[in-house]
C-alpha positions as a Python dict, from the first residue, in 0.01 Angstrom:
ca = {
    (1, 'M'): (0, 0, 0),
    (2, 'N'): (93, -352, -108),
    (3, 'L'): (182, -388, -476),
    (4, 'R'): (164, -701, -684),
    (5, 'Y'): (379, -680, -994),
    (6, 'D'): (263, -837, -1320),
    (7, 'E'): (414, -958, -1645),
    (8, 'R'): (358, -625, -1820),
    (9, 'L'): (579, -443, -1569),
    (10, 'D'): (846, -698, -1501),
    (11, 'G'): (890, -882, -1828),
    (12, 'A'): (877, -1260, -1855),
    (13, 'I'): (943, -1338, -1488),
    (14, 'Q'): (966, -1708, -1424),
    (15, 'R'): (779, -1812, -1112),
    (16, 'V'): (1064, -2012, -960),
    (17, 'D'): (995, -2199, -639),
    (18, 'K'): (1153, -2033, -333),
    (19, 'A'): (1309, -2360, -215),
    (20, 'T'): (1469, -2409, -555),
    (21, 'V'): (1628, -2063, -553),
    (22, 'L'): (1739, -2098, -191),
    (23, 'A'): (1904, -2435, -260),
    (24, 'A'): (2080, -2298, -570),
    (25, 'L'): (2220, -1999, -379),
    (26, 'Q'): (2344, -2222, -99),
    (27, 'R'): (2514, -2452, -351),
    (28, 'A'): (2679, -2151, -514),
    (29, 'D'): (2827, -2036, -180),
    (30, 'A'): (2756, -2223, 141),
    (31, 'T'): (2875, -1924, 351),
    (32, 'L'): (2628, -1677, 195),
    (33, 'E'): (2368, -1550, 441),
    (34, 'V'): (2018, -1586, 295),
    (35, 'L'): (1703, -1472, 473),
    (36, 'H'): (1391, -1662, 378),
    (37, 'E'): (1149, -1671, 674),
    (38, 'P'): (857, -1423, 645),
    (39, 'E'): (945, -1237, 964),
    (40, 'A'): (1306, -1196, 847),
    (41, 'L'): (1196, -1058, 508),
    (42, 'R'): (953, -799, 642),
    (43, 'P'): (1212, -530, 736),
    (44, 'F'): (1317, -519, 371),
    (45, 'E'): (974, -478, 211),
    (46, 'C'): (1020, -110, 124),
    (47, 'D'): (1274, 169, 96),
    (48, 'G'): (1218, 528, 212),
    (49, 'L'): (891, 538, 14),
    (50, 'A'): (705, 335, 275),
    (51, 'A'): (366, 367, 104),
    (52, 'Y'): (475, 91, -136),
    (53, 'R'): (554, -246, 23),
    (54, 'V'): (638, -587, -123),
    (55, 'A'): (796, -881, 62),
    (56, 'P'): (1082, -1024, -147),
    (57, 'L'): (1120, -1391, -233),
    (58, 'L'): (1460, -1398, -57),
    (59, 'V'): (1710, -1151, 88),
    (60, 'V'): (2083, -1214, 44),
    (61, 'L'): (2347, -1042, 257),
    (62, 'P'): (2686, -1094, 90),
    (63, 'S'): (3005, -985, 263),
    (64, 'H'): (3257, -1017, -22),
    (65, 'L'): (3251, -965, -398),
    (66, 'E'): (3275, -1332, -489),
    (67, 'Q'): (2943, -1385, -313),
    (68, 'V'): (2781, -1098, -503),
    (69, 'A'): (2901, -1244, -831),
    (70, 'A'): (2776, -1589, -732),
    (71, 'V'): (2430, -1449, -650),
    (72, 'L'): (2409, -1273, -987),
    (73, 'R'): (2527, -1575, -1184),
    (74, 'T'): (2283, -1805, -1004),
    (75, 'C'): (1984, -1576, -1048),
    (76, 'H'): (2073, -1517, -1412),
    (77, 'A'): (2086, -1891, -1476),
    (78, 'L'): (1746, -1942, -1310),
    (79, 'G'): (1584, -1635, -1465),
    (80, 'V'): (1519, -1481, -1123),
    (81, 'P'): (1505, -1099, -1099),
    (82, 'V'): (1750, -918, -869),
    (83, 'V'): (1697, -584, -696),
    (84, 'A'): (2008, -426, -542),
    (85, 'R'): (1964, -231, -217),
    (86, 'G'): (2200, -8, -23),
    (87, 'A'): (2090, 175, 291),
    (88, 'G'): (1726, 179, 180),
    (89, 'T'): (1688, 556, 217),
    (90, 'G'): (1569, 616, -141),
    (91, 'L'): (1239, 800, -185),
    (92, 'S'): (1112, 671, -520),
    (93, 'G'): (1073, 298, -458),
    (94, 'G'): (1393, 222, -647),
    (95, 'A'): (1488, -51, -398),
    (96, 'L'): (1134, -187, -368),
    (97, 'P'): (1166, -569, -382),
    (98, 'L'): (986, -808, -614),
    (99, 'E'): (753, -1075, -486),
    (100, 'H'): (927, -1329, -709),
    (101, 'G'): (1277, -1179, -693),
    (102, 'V'): (1592, -1174, -482),
    (103, 'L'): (1686, -862, -286),
    (104, 'L'): (2064, -813, -294),
    (105, 'V'): (2162, -606, 10),
    (106, 'M'): (2506, -438, -18),
    (107, 'A'): (2510, -285, 331),
    (108, 'R'): (2805, -494, 454),
    (109, 'F'): (3041, -337, 201),
    (110, 'H'): (3114, -38, 422),
    (111, 'R'): (3492, 4, 412),
    (112, 'I'): (3688, 308, 297),
    (113, 'L'): (3957, 128, 98),
    (114, 'G'): (4195, 420, 57),
    (115, 'L'): (4224, 796, 86),
    (116, 'D'): (4494, 985, -103),
    (117, 'A'): (4503, 1337, 38),
    (118, 'E'): (4753, 1463, -220),
    (119, 'A'): (4550, 1336, -513),
    (120, 'R'): (4225, 1430, -334),
    (121, 'V'): (4075, 1090, -403),
    (122, 'A'): (3897, 830, -191),
    (123, 'R'): (3819, 471, -289),
    (124, 'V'): (3518, 328, -108),
    (125, 'E'): (3288, 30, -106),
    (126, 'P'): (2924, 97, -201),
    (127, 'G'): (2786, 62, 153),
    (128, 'V'): (2997, 347, 296),
    (129, 'R'): (2777, 621, 439),
    (130, 'N'): (2792, 955, 260),
    (131, 'L'): (2885, 1147, 575),
    (132, 'A'): (3155, 896, 669),
    (133, 'V'): (3360, 1003, 365),
    (134, 'S'): (3377, 1365, 478),
    (135, 'E'): (3450, 1255, 834),
    (136, 'A'): (3746, 1048, 712),
    (137, 'A'): (3871, 1330, 489),
    (138, 'A'): (3835, 1606, 751),
    (139, 'P'): (4182, 1558, 914),
    (140, 'H'): (4333, 1631, 573),
    (141, 'G'): (4134, 1951, 524),
    (142, 'L'): (3917, 1781, 262),
    (143, 'Y'): (3551, 1680, 226),
    (144, 'Y'): (3310, 1510, -15),
    (145, 'A'): (3074, 1771, -163),
    (146, 'P'): (2739, 1593, -236),
    (147, 'D'): (2537, 1608, 85),
    (148, 'P'): (2183, 1468, 60),
    (149, 'S'): (1959, 1535, 358),
    (150, 'S'): (1992, 1166, 443),
    (151, 'Q'): (2374, 1182, 436),
    (152, 'I'): (2405, 1047, 789),
    (153, 'A'): (2256, 718, 666),
    (154, 'C'): (2252, 698, 285),
    (155, 'S'): (2525, 500, 111),
    (156, 'I'): (2757, 594, -174),
    (157, 'G'): (2639, 309, -396),
    (158, 'G'): (2282, 433, -365),
    (159, 'N'): (2400, 789, -433),
    (160, 'V'): (2547, 670, -762),
    (161, 'A'): (2235, 471, -850),
    (162, 'E'): (2010, 776, -800),
    (163, 'N'): (2266, 1047, -888),
    (164, 'A'): (2197, 1211, -550),
    (165, 'G'): (2251, 1580, -490),
    (166, 'G'): (2205, 1779, -170),
    (167, 'V'): (2187, 2134, -45),
    (168, 'H'): (2526, 2228, -194),
    (169, 'C'): (2472, 2083, -542),
    (170, 'L'): (2413, 2428, -696),
    (171, 'K'): (2784, 2509, -678),
    (172, 'Y'): (2948, 2168, -641),
    (173, 'G'): (2728, 1946, -853),
    (174, 'L'): (2554, 1612, -816),
    (175, 'T'): (2713, 1274, -749),
    (176, 'V'): (2807, 1236, -1118),
    (177, 'H'): (3025, 1547, -1095),
    (178, 'N'): (3217, 1414, -796),
    (179, 'V'): (3283, 1052, -896),
    (180, 'L'): (3591, 951, -1093),
    (181, 'G'): (3524, 580, -1136),
    (182, 'V'): (3295, 293, -1049),
    (183, 'D'): (3340, -83, -1033),
    (184, 'V'): (3035, -277, -1147),
    (185, 'L'): (2917, -636, -1165),
    (186, 'T'): (2692, -717, -1460),
    (187, 'V'): (2384, -937, -1438),
    (188, 'E'): (2606, -1233, -1538),
    (189, 'G'): (2855, -1154, -1260),
    (190, 'E'): (3118, -1006, -1492),
    (191, 'R'): (3338, -732, -1346),
    (192, 'L'): (3364, -393, -1517),
    (193, 'A'): (3592, -103, -1421),
    (194, 'I'): (3448, 223, -1555),
    (195, 'G'): (3630, 556, -1540),
    (196, 'G'): (3931, 613, -1319),
    (197, 'E'): (4151, 882, -1170),
    (198, 'A'): (4243, 1032, -1507),
    (199, 'L'): (4046, 1337, -1621),
    (200, 'D'): (3922, 1164, -1935),
    (201, 'A'): (3921, 827, -2109),
    (202, 'P'): (3855, 710, -2465),
    (203, 'G'): (3524, 560, -2568),
    (204, 'F'): (3168, 624, -2459),
    (205, 'D'): (3106, 795, -2125),
    (206, 'L'): (2975, 490, -1943),
    (207, 'L'): (3058, 654, -1610),
    (208, 'A'): (2784, 914, -1660),
    (209, 'L'): (2550, 642, -1788),
    (210, 'M'): (2584, 448, -1463),
    (211, 'H'): (2483, 750, -1256),
    (212, 'G'): (2109, 758, -1209),
    (213, 'S'): (2071, 415, -1374),
    (214, 'E'): (1887, 292, -1060),
    (215, 'G'): (2034, -58, -1061),
    (216, 'L'): (1896, -138, -1407),
    (217, 'L'): (2237, -183, -1573),
    (218, 'G'): (2461, -337, -1308),
    (219, 'V'): (2546, -358, -938),
    (220, 'V'): (2796, -101, -811),
    (221, 'T'): (3070, -267, -604),
    (222, 'G'): (3323, 15, -564),
    (223, 'V'): (3344, 391, -618),
    (224, 'T'): (3636, 633, -661),
    (225, 'L'): (3540, 976, -527),
    (226, 'R'): (3677, 1323, -587),
    (227, 'L'): (3749, 1514, -265),
    (228, 'L'): (3757, 1891, -236),
    (229, 'P'): (3948, 2123, -1),
    (230, 'K'): (3732, 2277, 268),
    (231, 'P'): (3652, 2640, 187),
    (232, 'E'): (3851, 2895, 382),
    (233, 'V'): (3531, 3054, 511),
    (234, 'A'): (3156, 2999, 481),
    (235, 'R'): (2876, 3237, 572),
    (236, 'V'): (2503, 3169, 578),
    (237, 'L'): (2239, 3437, 536),
    (238, 'L'): (1879, 3369, 642),
    (239, 'A'): (1622, 3592, 473),
    (240, 'S'): (1251, 3596, 558),
    (241, 'F'): (975, 3707, 321),
    (242, 'A'): (610, 3801, 351),
    (243, 'S'): (524, 3606, 34),
    (244, 'V'): (650, 3298, -147),
    (245, 'D'): (659, 3491, -475),
    (246, 'A'): (899, 3748, -329),
    (247, 'A'): (1135, 3475, -211),
    (248, 'A'): (1118, 3307, -552),
    (249, 'H'): (1205, 3630, -731),
    (250, 'A'): (1497, 3686, -490),
    (251, 'V'): (1647, 3356, -605),
    (252, 'G'): (1649, 3478, -964),
    (253, 'A'): (1800, 3812, -863),
    (254, 'I'): (2094, 3647, -685),
    (255, 'L'): (2178, 3417, -973),
    (256, 'A'): (2125, 3689, -1235),
    (257, 'A'): (2388, 3895, -1050),
    (258, 'G'): (2645, 3627, -1130),
    (259, 'I'): (2672, 3503, -771),
    (260, 'I'): (2683, 3123, -731),
    (261, 'P'): (2614, 3037, -366),
    (262, 'G'): (2737, 2715, -214),
    (263, 'G'): (2373, 2651, -129),
    (264, 'L'): (2049, 2839, -191),
    (265, 'E'): (1750, 2676, -22),
    (266, 'M'): (1388, 2779, 24),
    (267, 'M'): (1114, 2669, 264),
    (268, 'D'): (752, 2783, 290),
    (269, 'N'): (562, 2851, 612),
    (270, 'P'): (436, 2499, 691),
    (271, 'A'): (790, 2362, 647),
    (272, 'I'): (939, 2650, 850),
    (273, 'R'): (706, 2587, 1143),
    (274, 'A'): (763, 2213, 1142),
    (275, 'A'): (1143, 2244, 1122),
    (276, 'E'): (1158, 2508, 1393),
    (277, 'A'): (948, 2301, 1633),
    (278, 'F'): (1166, 1998, 1562),
    (279, 'V'): (1518, 2147, 1554),
    (280, 'R'): (1493, 2495, 1713),
    (281, 'A'): (1702, 2635, 1430),
    (282, 'G'): (1601, 2996, 1495),
    (283, 'Y'): (1368, 3030, 1197),
    (284, 'P'): (1107, 3311, 1189),
    (285, 'V'): (784, 3111, 1220),
    (286, 'D'): (562, 3392, 1092),
    (287, 'A'): (744, 3424, 759),
    (288, 'A'): (565, 3306, 445),
    (289, 'A'): (900, 3178, 317),
    (290, 'I'): (1268, 3183, 402),
    (291, 'L'): (1583, 3157, 195),
    (292, 'L'): (1909, 3010, 322),
    (293, 'C'): (2202, 3139, 119),
    (294, 'E'): (2550, 3003, 193),
    (295, 'L'): (2853, 3174, 43),
    (296, 'D'): (3194, 3009, 65),
    (297, 'G'): (3548, 3062, -58),
    (298, 'V'): (3823, 3302, 40),
    (299, 'E'): (3743, 3568, 298),
    (300, 'A'): (3757, 3873, 71),
    (301, 'D'): (3529, 3722, -196),
    (302, 'V'): (3277, 3591, 57),
    (303, 'R'): (3262, 3926, 235),
    (304, 'E'): (3199, 4108, -93),
    (305, 'D'): (2937, 3856, -211),
    (306, 'A'): (2758, 3862, 125),
    (307, 'A'): (2720, 4239, 109),
    (308, 'R'): (2588, 4219, -246),
    (309, 'V'): (2341, 3940, -158),
    (310, 'R'): (2210, 4144, 135),
    (311, 'E'): (2133, 4427, -107),
    (312, 'L'): (1961, 4193, -352),
    (313, 'L'): (1751, 4033, -80),
    (314, 'A'): (1642, 4371, 52),
    (315, 'S'): (1553, 4489, -299),
    (316, 'A'): (1348, 4173, -351),
    (317, 'G'): (1140, 4253, -43),
    (318, 'A'): (1305, 4058, 236),
    (319, 'V'): (1147, 4144, 571),
    (320, 'E'): (1463, 4050, 758),
    (321, 'V'): (1813, 3926, 670),
    (322, 'R'): (2028, 3760, 936),
    (323, 'E'): (2376, 3615, 912),
    (324, 'A'): (2476, 3316, 1124),
    (325, 'A'): (2690, 3456, 1406),
    (326, 'D'): (2918, 3154, 1430),
    (327, 'D'): (2967, 2796, 1313),
    (328, 'A'): (2718, 2667, 1570),
    (329, 'E'): (2438, 2891, 1441),
    (330, 'R'): (2533, 2808, 1082),
    (331, 'A'): (2500, 2440, 1167),
    (332, 'R'): (2156, 2503, 1324),
    (333, 'F'): (2035, 2687, 1014),
    (334, 'W'): (2132, 2388, 799),
    (335, 'A'): (2003, 2135, 1052),
    (336, 'G'): (1657, 2285, 1018),
    (337, 'R'): (1666, 2248, 641),
    (338, 'K'): (1815, 1897, 642),
    (339, 'N'): (1563, 1776, 897),
    (340, 'A'): (1265, 1934, 723),
    (341, 'F'): (1140, 1604, 582),
    (342, 'P'): (1111, 1421, 915),
    (343, 'A'): (994, 1743, 1083),
    (344, 'V'): (692, 1761, 852),
    (345, 'G'): (583, 1434, 1012),
    (346, 'R'): (466, 1653, 1302),
    (347, 'L'): (202, 1810, 1076),
    (348, 'S'): (33, 1498, 943),
    (349, 'P'): (19, 1122, 1004),
    (350, 'D'): (179, 1065, 662),
    (351, 'Y'): (349, 1265, 389),
    (352, 'Y'): (446, 1194, 30),
    (353, 'C'): (777, 1353, -73),
    (354, 'M'): (788, 1457, -439),
    (355, 'D'): (1093, 1550, -645),
    (356, 'G'): (1077, 1753, -965),
    (357, 'T'): (1296, 2010, -1136),
    (358, 'I'): (1198, 2327, -1320),
    (359, 'P'): (1370, 2622, -1488),
    (360, 'K'): (1443, 2873, -1217),
    (361, 'R'): (1250, 3143, -1404),
    (362, 'E'): (934, 2937, -1353),
    (363, 'L'): (970, 2904, -976),
    (364, 'A'): (699, 3153, -874),
    (365, 'R'): (453, 3028, -1137),
    (366, 'V'): (497, 2663, -1044),
    (367, 'L'): (455, 2734, -672),
    (368, 'D'): (128, 2912, -756),
    (369, 'G'): (29, 2607, -960),
    (370, 'I'): (107, 2369, -675),
    (371, 'E'): (-117, 2576, -448),
    (372, 'V'): (-405, 2550, -695),
    (373, 'L'): (-355, 2175, -737),
    (374, 'S'): (-338, 2138, -359),
    (375, 'R'): (-682, 2297, -322),
    (376, 'E'): (-826, 2089, -607),
    (377, 'H'): (-713, 1764, -441),
    (378, 'D'): (-802, 1889, -90),
    (379, 'L'): (-457, 1807, 51),
    (380, 'R'): (-204, 2037, 214),
    (381, 'V'): (145, 2074, 65),
    (382, 'A'): (461, 2193, 242),
    (383, 'N'): (741, 2306, 10),
    (384, 'V'): (1111, 2248, 74),
    (385, 'F'): (1354, 2269, -214),
    (386, 'H'): (1689, 2349, -367),
    (387, 'A'): (1582, 2686, -500),
    (388, 'G'): (1914, 2761, -667),
    (389, 'D'): (1890, 2472, -915),
    (390, 'G'): (1512, 2451, -937),
    (391, 'N'): (1483, 2112, -765),
    (392, 'L'): (1145, 2110, -586),
    (393, 'H'): (1046, 1883, -297),
    (394, 'P'): (673, 1934, -236),
    (395, 'L'): (564, 1732, 68),
    (396, 'I'): (203, 1622, 29),
    (397, 'L'): (35, 1574, 368),
    (398, 'F'): (-223, 1297, 403),
    (399, 'D'): (-354, 1024, 632),
    (400, 'A'): (-311, 673, 493),
    (401, 'N'): (-583, 550, 730),
    (402, 'A'): (-841, 784, 578),
    (403, 'P'): (-1018, 613, 284),
    (404, 'G'): (-896, 743, -51),
    (405, 'E'): (-632, 986, 81),
    (406, 'L'): (-329, 790, -40),
    (407, 'K'): (-481, 765, -386),
    (408, 'R'): (-549, 1142, -384),
    (409, 'A'): (-191, 1208, -269),
    (410, 'E'): (-54, 998, -554),
    (411, 'A'): (-278, 1176, -803),
    (412, 'L'): (-169, 1517, -673),
    (413, 'G'): (196, 1413, -689),
    (414, 'G'): (154, 1304, -1049),
    (415, 'R'): (-6, 1634, -1147),
    (416, 'I'): (276, 1830, -982),
    (417, 'L'): (534, 1633, -1180),
    (418, 'E'): (342, 1684, -1503),
    (419, 'L'): (333, 2056, -1427),
    (420, 'C'): (712, 2052, -1389),
    (421, 'V'): (745, 1892, -1733),
    (422, 'A'): (494, 2134, -1885),
    (423, 'V'): (705, 2437, -1793),
    (424, 'G'): (1021, 2282, -1935),
    (425, 'G'): (1144, 2083, -1636),
    (426, 'S'): (1181, 1720, -1532),
    (427, 'I'): (1000, 1464, -1316),
    (428, 'T'): (1310, 1418, -1099),
    (429, 'G'): (1616, 1603, -982),
    (430, 'E'): (1782, 1357, -746),
    (431, 'H'): (1536, 1097, -612),
    (432, 'G'): (1514, 899, -934),
    (433, 'V'): (1214, 744, -1107),
    (434, 'G'): (1199, 407, -933),
    (435, 'R'): (848, 268, -903),
    (436, 'E'): (691, 597, -798),
    (437, 'K'): (725, 800, -1120),
    (438, 'I'): (699, 525, -1380),
    (439, 'N'): (375, 669, -1521),
    (440, 'Q'): (511, 1024, -1537),
    (441, 'M'): (798, 898, -1755),
    (442, 'C'): (526, 873, -2020),
    (443, 'A'): (473, 1247, -1984),
    (444, 'Q'): (844, 1326, -1992),
    (445, 'F'): (948, 1120, -2296),
    (446, 'G'): (814, 1014, -2631),
    (447, 'E'): (820, 674, -2798),
    (448, 'G'): (1160, 718, -2964),
    (449, 'E'): (1332, 809, -2643),
    (450, 'L'): (1175, 521, -2450),
    (451, 'V'): (1279, 275, -2722),
    (452, 'A'): (1638, 403, -2692),
    (453, 'F'): (1630, 359, -2313),
    (454, 'H'): (1511, 0, -2353),
    (455, 'A'): (1789, -66, -2605),
    (456, 'I'): (2050, 52, -2355),
    (457, 'K'): (1892, -165, -2086),
    (458, 'A'): (1899, -469, -2318),
    (459, 'A'): (2267, -412, -2399),
    (460, 'F'): (2354, -464, -2032),
    (461, 'D'): (2067, -691, -1925),
    (462, 'E'): (1916, -875, -2220),
    (463, 'H'): (1651, -1059, -2020),
    (464, 'G'): (1548, -768, -1798),
    (465, 'L'): (1641, -927, -1466),
    (466, 'L'): (1800, -626, -1293),
    (467, 'N'): (1541, -418, -1105),
    (468, 'P'): (1259, -480, -1355),
    (469, 'G'): (951, -259, -1352),
    (470, 'K'): (1150, 47, -1244),
    (471, 'G'): (1294, 354, -1415),
    (472, 'V'): (1168, 309, -1771),
    (473, 'P'): (806, 218, -1860),
    (474, 'T'): (709, -12, -2142),
    (475, 'L'): (531, 142, -2440),
    (476, 'N'): (228, -71, -2352),
    (477, 'R'): (222, 79, -2006),
    (478, 'C'): (231, 432, -2148),
    (479, 'A'): (-57, 341, -2380),
    (480, 'E'): (-260, 211, -2084),
    (481, 'F'): (-172, 513, -1873),
    (482, 'G'): (-271, 739, -2161),
    (483, 'T'): (39, 870, -2336),
    (484, 'M'): (67, 1232, -2224),
    (485, 'H'): (404, 1330, -2366),
    (486, 'V'): (443, 1698, -2286),
    (487, 'H'): (657, 1906, -2518),
    (488, 'R'): (913, 2074, -2294),
    (489, 'G'): (838, 2437, -2240),
    (490, 'A'): (478, 2415, -2360),
    (491, 'V'): (173, 2347, -2148),
    (492, 'A'): (-2, 2056, -2322),
    (493, 'F'): (-294, 2002, -2081),
    (494, 'P'): (-590, 2242, -2091),
    (495, 'E'): (-642, 2203, -1716),
    (496, 'L'): (-289, 2337, -1656),
    (497, 'E'): (-313, 2639, -1886),
    (498, 'R'): (-402, 2860, -1589),
    (499, 'F'): (-41, 2829, -1476),
}
């Protein structure tokens, strides 16, 4: 799906001639690599949300900070929008380029600048892969807790931009809970150092503000990470259920008992079958749903919690409960879950990965609602999600080559997100808003909140040149979409009252 942005989305974008921008960037730094030929731009026309594609005006590939600052200063002077991109694994179109903008690729900033094992801190450049941090920390008995499914490829700078989570975020938190400081370049190329190794600092909490800001406020150039000691022991229980509702209620029972697993993940039957065929994780393919529950800590506590969780799972109606026999089987259990997204590609030519969050008490009701919406839109949905913190990832299966199916998939995705809001949840848990969910922001927030968001944006980026058209909709756009602000916890749409 090729998108053409307009003035209403992107603000007053000046249509600057490509040759003019190219010449200005080359004058600013003759060593800067700039891609400008159509065939060179094409690999950058989308992020992980491949349904949306736009070829950028230019792509710049800086290799040191002075070049990044020069790009920002030059584009600011010319009034040219800039979209920052890391590894390009995002799933909400956050790194989608602009037809009349510069794509700033930070992939060459991939060094781990320092690792202090005693202080349990690592300083990294934004292009460092998530998994590479834990690999570097492993000899010291440490690791970096946030572990998105794309951790083998996704970069730390992108994790900050989207406030990424992962399968262990229930116990160890999102990116924002594991970052001590960030270095940022503003749209004018000014350097800011936010946060640091101290536990607290005076003034406003700009560090939290930068997390999940999706490149709208500045370009992350360095990150100071908190490292954790590896748990003494970790055990994974795999429970199978004859119904999705039973698995959903088991989640509530575990948490209500005061047990906080390292990870608590759920998959329904279509996702189970796809992952098992792809990874051979040992999943029961006839189960309606499975739960993966990882318990970690000291041996005595884990042993006691595992016994209690077994009882809770059995009481909730688990057909079978298995514990990983060794580290290899534990790794296979998690490999199936972390590869569920690509595995679902075996079920359909295309899939649309959604991301919404709900109160855990609403899990069973929302899954029933998704099933009803799936039938109404005549599209299958496979469900994979972080059950412990209510972060859903419905995967809508469709065929982009079939007339109208992409549009139906987008419509279904929007209704699922609105359902999440209606029961007191949110349109995102870790993927961000990007371009994908810009309309559903109108359902999540009212006019006052959107005005405040725009004021914050203007404080950092007065002319709206950083990643315009993403994250926060204009009030005019919400009016055109049909303002549907849903009061949290109350179903505002008659067609959703059945849920």
